[in-house]
GUKE-532783 format. One line per 2 residues: number of its first residue (from 1); their letters; for each residue x, y, z of N, C-alpha, C, O. Coordinates in steps of 0.02 Angstrom, whole numbers, plus 50000, padded with zeros to 5 digits. Layout:
# residues N
NUM	A	X/Y/Z/X/Y/Z/X/Y/Z/X/Y/Z ~ ... $
# end
This chain:
# residues 74
1	MS	48027/51147/49944/48044/51094/49898/48066/51034/49938/48106/51040/49985 ~ 48042/50975/49920/48059/50915/49958/48125/50885/49933/48146/50897/49877 $
3	KP	48155/50847/49977/48218/50814/49961/48206/50756/49913/48157/50720/49920 ~ 48249/50748/49862/48240/50692/49815/48243/50625/49851/48277/50617/49902 $
5	KP	48205/50577/49823/48205/50509/49851/48274/50477/49844/48304/50483/49790 ~ 48299/50444/49896/48364/50410/49891/48364/50358/49835/48314/50323/49824 $
7	IS	48419/50352/49801/48428/50303/49747/48466/50243/49775/48516/50251/49810 ~ 48441/50184/49761/48475/50123/49781/48508/50093/49719/48474/50078/49670 $
9	LK	48574/50084/49722/48611/50058/49665/48641/49990/49683/48684/49986/49727 ~ 48619/49938/49648/48645/49871/49662/48711/49862/49625/48714/49865/49564 $
11	VG	48765/49851/49663/48831/49841/49633/48859/49772/49647/48908/49752/49616 ~ 48831/49737/49695/48856/49671/49711/48928/49675/49735/48946/49720/49773 $
13	DR	48969/49628/49713/49039/49627/49737/49088/49648/49682/49148/49638/49689 ~ 49062/49677/49628/49108/49699/49575/49141/49765/49594/49110/49806/49628 $
15	PI	49202/49776/49572/49236/49840/49587/49203/49897/49547/49187/49889/49489 ~ 49195/49953/49580/49164/50011/49548/49194/50074/49580/49206/50076/49640 $
17	NL	49205/50125/49539/49232/50187/49567/49178/50240/49570/49123/50231/49543 ~ 49193/50295/49603/49144/50347/49617/49115/50377/49552/49054/50388/49549 $
19	TQ	49155/50390/49503/49130/50418/49440/49080/50370/49408/49028/50392/49382 ~ 49094/50305/49410/49047/50255/49382/48982/50254/49420/48928/50247/49390 $
21	VL	48985/50261/49486/48924/50263/49527/48880/50321/49505/48819/50313/49495 ~ 48909/50380/49496/48870/50439/49476/48837/50428/49409/48779/50448/49399 $
23	KL	48872/50396/49362/48844/50383/49296/48788/50331/49299/48735/50341/49271 ~ 48801/50275/49333/48751/50221/49336/48688/50242/49373/48634/50217/49358 $
25	AN	48694/50287/49420/48636/50311/49457/48601/50368/49421/48553/50397/49446 ~ 48625/50385/49361/48597/50439/49320/48598/50507/49356/48554/50548/49346 $
27	CV	48650/50517/49396/48659/50582/49429/48695/50631/49382/48689/50691/49390 ~ 48732/50604/49334/48767/50644/49284/48757/50610/49216/48742/50551/49212 $
29	MT	48765/50649/49163/48757/50622/49096/48821/50590/49069/48819/50542/49031 ~ 48878/50618/49090/48942/50593/49064/48992/50584/49121/48984/50612/49175 $
31	GG	49043/50545/49108/49097/50536/49157/49132/50602/49171/49152/50616/49227 ~ 49140/50643/49118/49172/50708/49127/49134/50753/49174/49164/50789/49214 $
33	EG	49068/50751/49170/49026/50790/49216/49035/50766/49288/49038/50806/49334 ~ 49038/50700/49296/49049/50672/49362/49116/50691/49391/49121/50709/49449 $
35	KL	49168/50688/49349/49236/50706/49371/49238/50779/49393/49272/50796/49441 ~ 49203/50823/49357/49202/50894/49374/49168/50905/49441/49194/50943/49483 $
37	LI	49111/50872/49453/49077/50878/49517/49123/50857/49575/49126/50890/49626 ~ 49158/50802/49564/49202/50776/49616/49260/50824/49627/49277/50840/49685 $
39	AE	49292/50848/49573/49349/50893/49578/49331/50959/49613/49372/50989/49647 ~ 49269/50981/49605/49245/51043/49636/49224/51033/49709/49203/51081/49741 $
41	GR	49228/50971/49734/49210/50958/49804/49136/50958/49817/49113/50973/49872 ~ 49096/50941/49765/49023/50944/49771/48992/50875/49783/48931/50867/49779 $
43	VK	49035/50825/49799/49011/50757/49811/49040/50733/49878/49099/50741/49892 ~ 48996/50704/49920/49018/50675/49983/49008/50599/49980/48961/50575/49949 $
45	VN	49053/50564/50012/49046/50491/50021/49049/50478/50095/49097/50495/50129 ~ 48996/50447/50120/48990/50432/50192/49001/50494/50235/49033/50491/50288 $
47	GE	48974/50551/50212/48976/50613/50251/49038/50655/50243/49042/50710/50271 ~ 49087/50632/50205/49150/50669/50195/49158/50690/50122/49143/50651/50077 $
49	VE	49180/50752/50111/49193/50774/50042/49246/50728/50012/49298/50715/50042 ~ 49232/50704/49951/49278/50658/49917/49304/50690/49854/49264/50711/49811 $
51	LR	49370/50694/49847/49401/50725/49788/49433/50674/49741/49460/50693/49689 ~ 49431/50610/49760/49461/50558/49718/49409/50529/49670/49360/50498/49692 $
53	KR	49420/50540/49606/49372/50516/49555/49369/50440/49553/49317/50411/49540 ~ 49426/50409/49565/49429/50336/49560/49424/50302/49627/49445/50244/49634 $
55	RQ	49398/50336/49676/49389/50305/49742/49348/50241/49733/49295/50241/49702 ~ 49374/50186/49759/49339/50122/49755/49282/50121/49805/49291/50134/49864 $
57	MS	49223/50105/49780/49162/50106/49820/49144/50034/49840/49164/49986/49808 ~ 49106/50029/49895/49084/49963/49919/49011/49966/49940/48982/50019/49951 $
59	VG	48982/49906/49945/48914/49900/49968/48907/49935/50035/48949/49926/50079 ~ 48854/49975/50043/48842/50012/50105/48865/50084/50103/48844/50124/50145 $
61	DL	48907/50102/50054/48929/50171/50048/48870/50216/50029/48824/50194/49994 ~ 48871/50278/50053/48819/50327/50039/48851/50387/50004/48897/50418/50031 $
63	VE	48827/50402/49944/48852/50459/49905/48800/50514/49910/48740/50502/49899 ~ 48822/50575/49925/48776/50632/49929/48800/50687/49882/48859/50705/49881 $
65	LE	48753/50713/49843/48768/50768/49799/48742/50833/49829/48698/50833/49872 ~ 48771/50887/49807/48754/50954/49831/48679/50970/49824/48652/51007/49865 $
67	DG	48645/50941/49774/48574/50956/49763/48528/50915/49809/48467/50920/49803 ~ 48557/50874/49853/48517/50834/49899/48506/50762/49876/48479/50722/49914 $
69	TT	48528/50746/49816/48521/50677/49791/48568/50631/49831/48626/50649/49843 ~ 48543/50573/49851/48584/50524/49886/48580/50457/49849/48528/50438/49822 $
71	VR	48637/50422/49849/48640/50356/49818/48670/50308/49868/48726/50319/49892 ~ 48634/50255/49885/48661/50203/49930/48678/50143/49888/48638/50120/49847 $
73	LD	48739/50117/49898/48761/50057/49861/48738/49995/49897/48752/49985/49957 ~ 48703/49952/49861/48678/49888/49888/48713/49830/49854/48699/49772/49870 $
# end
């Protein structure tokens, strides 16, 4: 099985947190689902497991999910 194509999410300079990134990139259906993934340690940001749901994200950050999905913030 091949790795999913990386998702590019344009956020500009507006503040955005990790849960919002997961929702906007259509990686989860609800904020609650995103929070659960994060709480279970199934999401990495820039190669490190991230447990903070409200972690402030910036352009250039890379989010990786356990299933191989990646989201780069542009």
